[in-house]
C-alpha positions in Angstrom: 7.4 -1.9 16.7 3.8 -2.0 14.6 3.8 -1.9 11.0 0.9 -1.3 8.5 0.4 -2.8 5.1 -1.6 -0.3 3.1 -3.3 -0.6 -0.4 -3.6 2.8 -2.5 -5.8 3.5 -5.5 -4.9 5.9 -8.2 -8.2 6.9 -9.7 -5.9 8.9 -12.4 -4.7 5.3 -13.6 -6.9 2.8 -12.3 -4.3 0.9 -10.5 -3.5 -0.1 -7.3 -0.4 -0.1 -5.1 0.6 -1.9 -1.8 3.4 -1.3 0.4 4.3 -1.3 4.0 5.4 1.3 6.9 5.6 2.0 10.4 4.6 5.6 9.9 1.6 5.5 7.5 0.9 9.2 7.3 4.6 10.0 6.3 4.6 7.1 3.9 1.1 8.5 2.0 2.6 12.0 2.0 5.7 10.8 0.3 3.6 9.1 -2.2 1.6 11.9 -3.1 4.6 14.4 -3.2 6.3 12.3 -5.8 8.8 11.0 -3.3 8.9 7.5 -5.0 9.4 6.8 -8.6 7.0 4.0 -8.9 4.0 6.1 -7.7 4.7 9.6 -9.1 2.5 9.0 -12.1 -0.6 7.9 -10.2 -0.7 11.0 -8.0 -3.1 11.6 -5.9 -3.2 8.2 -4.3 -5.9 7.2 -1.9 -5.9 4.7 0.8 -8.4 1.9 0.4 -7.5 -0.6 2.9 -4.7 -0.9 5.7 -3.9 -4.0 7.8 -2.1 -3.6 11.1 0.5 -6.2 11.8 2.6 -6.7 14.9 6.2 -6.7 13.3 7.8 -5.9 9.9 8.2 -9.7 9.4 4.6 -10.2 9.6 4.0 -7.2 7.3 6.3 -8.5 4.7 4.6 -11.7 4.7 1.2 -10.1 4.1 2.7 -7.7 1.4 3.9 -10.8 -0.5 0.6 -12.5 -0.2 -1.4 -9.6 -1.3 1.1 -9.1 -4.5 1.2 -12.8 -5.3 -2.7 -12.9 -5.3 -3.1 -9.8 -7.1 -4.3 -6.5 -5.3 -7.4 -6.2 -6.9 -8.4 -10.0 -6.6 -7.1 -9.9 -2.7 -9.4 -7.0 -1.9 -12.3 -8.7 -3.6 -11.9 -11.9 -1.6 -11.1 -10.2 1.7 
């Protein structure tokens, strides 16, 4: 099953959020409807970058790499 690692931006808060999913449209809708506790305050969220992954394990590794490096720094370098 194909997974996507995504990076969102809340212009309201000036912060980024990264996550992974196998249904990007549904997940973004959930974030923007207040369905996730962490992202509720940042509505509306905009997708700034997506990375396609072949499976969940690859997506988890990439998400961890992005978070470890820092989302903003990772975006600037890649």
